[in-house]
C-alpha positions, 0 to 999 in steps of 0.5 A, a space after each residue: 533542605 529535603 532528603 539531600 545526598 552528596 556523594 564523593 568517590 567512595 564517601 557519602 557526605 550527606 545521607 538523606 539530609 533534612 533541615 529546616 530553619 524558620 523565620 527569625 531563628 538561630 539555628 546551629 548545625 553541629 558535628 565534628 570533622 567530616 561529619 558533612 556540615 560544610 558540604 551541607 552548607 555549600 550545597 545551601 550556598 550554591 557551591 555544590 549541587 546535590 545528587 539527590 534531595 532539593 531545596 524549599 525557600 517559603 515552600 517553593 522549590 529551588 535549584 541552585 547553579 551558583 553562589 548567584 543563584 542562592 543570593 538572588 533568592 536571599 541566602 547569604 554566607 559568611 565564610 570562615 576565611 573572609 573574602 574581601 578586596 583589602 586594597 578597597 575601602 568599605 563601601 567599596 567592598 560592600 556594594 561590589 557587583 551591585 553598586 548604586 549608579 548615576 547613568 554610566 558611573 557609579 554613585 559613590 556618595 550613594 553607595 557610602 549613604 547606603 552603607 553608613 545607614 545599613 551600619 546603623 539600622 543593624 547595629 554593626 558600627 564601621 567606617 564606610 572610608 576605611 580601608 579594608 587592608 587596616 582593619 581588625 579582624 573582628 570588624 572585618 567580619 562585620 564587613 562580611 555580615 554587611 555585605 550579606 545584609 547590603 544584598 537583602 539576604 534572609 537565610 544567613 550562613 555562618 561557617 564557624 564565625 568565631 574561630 578568628 575572634 577574642 571572647 568579646 568579638 564574640 559577645 558582641 557578634 552574637 548581640 548582632 546575631 540576636 538583632 538580626 534574628 529579632 528583624 526576621 533573619 533566619 541564621 544558619 550557625 555552624 559550629 563544634 563549640 559547644 558553650 556557643 551553640 548552648 548561648 545563642 541558638 534556638 535549635 540544633 541540628 546534629 550531624 554524624 557521618 553525614 546522617 542527622 543524629 539529633 534534632 533539639 530545642 537548646 533550652 532543653 538540652 545539655 552539652 552532655 546529650 549534644 556530644 552523645 549525638 555528635 560522637 555516638 558515645 558518652 564522653 566526659 567534657 572536662 578533660 583532667 590535668 595529666 599532672 605534667 612531669 616535664 623532662 628535658 628541653 625538647 625546644 628553645 626560642 630565643 630572641 627569635 625574630 621573623 620578617 613581616 610586610 610592614 613590621 616585624 611578624 614574630 618579634 623577639 620571642 623566646 621561651 622553652 618547651 620541655 618534654 611532657 609538656 604542652 605549651 599553648 600559644 593564643 592569640 588572634 589570628 594574624 598576631 604572628 603565631 603562623 609566622 613563628 610555627 613556619 620558622 620552627 619548621 624551616 618554612 620561613 627565614 629568621 631575621 634573628 635569633 636561634 631555635 635549638 631542638 634537643 640541644 642542637 641548633 636548628 635555625 638554618 637547617 633544612 624541613 628535612 632536617 628538622 623532621 628527621 631530628 623529630 618535629 612533626 607539623 599539623 599546619 593550620 591550612 590543610 589544604 595548600 600547606 598540609 597537603 597535596 590535593 592532586 595526589 593520593 592519600 598513599 603519597 599524602 600519608 608517605 610525604 616526610 617519610 619517604 626517604 626511610 625503610 619501610 617506605 624507601 630502601 636505598 633511595 628507592 620507593 617501595 610502592 606496595 609497602 607505602 599502600 599498606 602504611 596508607 591503608 593502616 592509617 585510613 583503618 586506624 583514623 576511620 577516614 572515609 575514602 573509596 581507597 587508599 589511591 583516592 585522590 584527598 582533593 576529593 575529601 571532606 575538609 574533616 576527613 583531610 584533616 584525618 589524613 594530616 594527622 595520621 601522617 604526622 602522628 605522635 612521634 614525640 612528648 613535647 606539644 606546642 599547641 596554637 590555638 585561637 580556641 580559649 577552650 582548647 587551650 585551657 583544655 589542654 595546654 599545661 602553660 600558655 603564651 599569649 602572642 599579640 602584634 608578634 610579641 608574647 605579652 603574657 605567660 600563665 600557667 594553666 591554674 592561673 588562667 580563664 578566658 575572661 584573663 586570656 581574652 584581655 591579653 589577646 585584645 593587647 591588654 596589660 602585659 604580663 612577664 614570664 
């Protein structure tokens, strides 16, 4: 990628970026939220068109109008949110759009044979006949990689591929990536995790504010140098324990039950969260964490149990009442849940606070105060945006996340942190709960937890009572 430029209203997402990846190389692309990583990969995969610059493959200049063009030139992408037909089988997902034919009909037997052979050749064991909806997350990711390999990719992009995996599954993925690289595939690994980039990559390109700030050979660098390139500052990689002094109970859940499609999404979960405490909830995505948080916020009904906030039962209270009582929510899905893409930054930054002063007085919105408040938050959180009246749907993912965080801001002193990223949990939490299939199967103090222990529980290992 040569001198690639991409502009959005008021934002230079990619500023003359140069990026190269060699045959047989694992190349990490790193940077903070809003650095321009996702935009750059979207251009390489044909999802976006560059305003300037161009792409060369094997020294030939190419132009992509869509992902189909990118795939035709040997580029594949495994997205953070998988793109699969859950009601179809593994082999149907792999060959979709490029099915082997016998006359006018799909040759199902040949399709299954090709998928099985591809799976065995690349060390990606998977049953071609399995229904995708029944597969665990790690196997679904394997399937996404098989889909790309079936289309004979020479360059494979993986966007934050470990966000939904257990530590054991991460190790398995890295083994697969090394095998693919050894076979000549060029791999672009988009990540913000220092330990992963150091463990599996050959080279690293770091982006900050849309520009390349550093090109590093992994074997010749260290995490501190990468952080400096990502942030422009020398930062400590160790978060010292705050020395929690738990206060009064802020939030209490007792035998909470939330319904799901085939089973209880949340099954009799109980815990307390005190003032001055960070309570981490670890688990592989899909084990009830999202439903738990949505029930606490009032976005899902509770089928049993109760929720108490500051001594007051809020189990049947509305979302507005819960927010007024002091609950803030930074949602997992910043696009569909946490923001309104078609609305301005001013509107998005006011959502949830639009019934109270200074934004509203006697039921009437005060537009001047809304815009002034939005400008204050934009400056404070360094959000890259043309103005407070710009639609947030035009922002990069990182800047949209800043909008959400700026709006919710720190209004309390008890934090419930839900994350599949164990480094975050271990760095920040005072206590850690592990969820598996809707239940809390382990409760640990931070001092007794490590990635191996949490990974065991996240995979459904033996239960540890609180």
